[in-house]
C-alpha positions as CSV (number, residue, x, y, z in Angstrom):
1,M,198.1,12.2,-121.0
2,N,198.8,9.9,-118.1
3,N,201.1,7.2,-119.3
4,T,200.4,4.1,-117.2
5,W,199.5,0.5,-117.9
6,I,195.8,0.0,-118.2
7,D,194.1,-3.3,-117.7
8,T,192.2,-4.0,-120.9
9,T,191.0,-7.5,-120.1
10,N,187.6,-8.5,-121.5
11,R,185.4,-9.8,-118.8
12,S,181.8,-11.1,-118.8
13,R,179.4,-9.6,-116.4
14,G,179.2,-12.7,-114.1
15,D,182.9,-13.4,-114.2
16,K,184.1,-14.3,-110.7
17,N,187.7,-14.9,-111.6
18,R,189.0,-11.5,-112.6
19,I,192.5,-12.2,-113.6
20,A,194.1,-9.5,-115.8
21,D,195.4,-10.9,-119.0
22,S,195.6,-7.9,-121.3
23,W,197.4,-4.6,-120.7
24,K,197.9,-1.5,-122.7
25,Y,200.4,1.4,-122.4
26,K,199.7,4.3,-124.7
27,T,201.5,7.6,-125.5
28,S,200.7,10.2,-128.1
29,Q,203.1,8.4,-130.5
30,L,202.8,4.7,-129.8
31,E,200.9,1.9,-128.1
32,I,202.3,-1.2,-126.4
33,M,200.0,-4.1,-125.8
34,I,200.8,-7.2,-123.8
35,L,198.5,-10.2,-123.4
36,S,198.6,-13.8,-122.2
37,K,197.3,-16.9,-123.9
38,H,197.5,-15.6,-127.4
39,I,196.5,-18.2,-130.0
40,Y,200.0,-18.3,-131.4
41,N,201.7,-18.2,-128.0
42,P,199.3,-19.9,-125.5
43,N,201.9,-20.5,-122.8
44,S,203.7,-17.2,-122.7
45,W,203.1,-13.4,-122.8
46,T,202.8,-11.8,-126.2
47,M,203.4,-8.1,-127.1
48,H,202.3,-5.9,-129.9
49,C,203.7,-2.4,-130.8
50,K,202.8,-1.6,-134.3
51,E,204.8,1.5,-134.4
52,M,208.0,-0.3,-133.6
53,G,207.3,-3.4,-135.7
54,F,206.4,-5.8,-133.0
55,D,203.5,-7.9,-134.2
56,T,202.5,-10.9,-132.1
57,Y,206.0,-11.0,-130.5
58,S,206.5,-13.7,-127.9
59,L,208.1,-12.3,-124.8
60,R,209.2,-15.8,-123.9
61,M,208.0,-15.3,-120.3
62,D,205.8,-17.9,-118.5
63,L,202.3,-16.8,-117.7
64,D,203.0,-16.9,-113.9
65,T,205.7,-14.2,-114.4
66,P,204.8,-11.1,-112.3
67,I,203.1,-8.6,-114.5
68,E,205.6,-5.9,-113.6
69,Q,208.4,-7.9,-115.1
70,V,206.4,-8.6,-118.3
71,Q,205.6,-4.9,-118.6
72,Q,209.3,-4.0,-118.0
73,K,210.5,-6.4,-120.7
74,A,208.0,-4.9,-123.2
75,F,209.3,-1.4,-122.3
76,D,212.9,-2.6,-122.7
77,L,212.3,-4.0,-126.1
78,V,210.7,-0.8,-127.4
79,K,213.5,1.3,-125.9
80,N,216.2,-0.9,-127.4
81,K,214.5,-0.6,-130.8
82,L,214.3,3.2,-130.5
83,E,218.0,3.4,-129.5
84,L,218.9,1.3,-132.6
85,L,216.8,3.7,-134.8
86,L,218.5,6.8,-133.3
87,A,221.9,5.2,-133.7
88,S,221.2,4.6,-137.4
89,L,220.5,8.3,-137.8
90,N,223.9,9.1,-136.3
91,G,225.6,6.7,-138.7
92,K,226.4,4.1,-136.0
């Protein structure tokens, strides 16, 4: 499986303004989704990662933040959560 961010933006056929506002990163074990203009967070990026307990989590990043930075923050949050889970198994 090629683990890369995929543009999952919904677009109408005649849409001239093709701005990506929804991205997905999927592995065999989890899926990270980031999107802009969520109903609960209309002015910032939002992430979902059901497997790690992130449900409509505001990334607190303005919509004009470069997408690479938004994607990296989502990765970092998932990685930090995984590290905490692993540490708890080791009694830390």
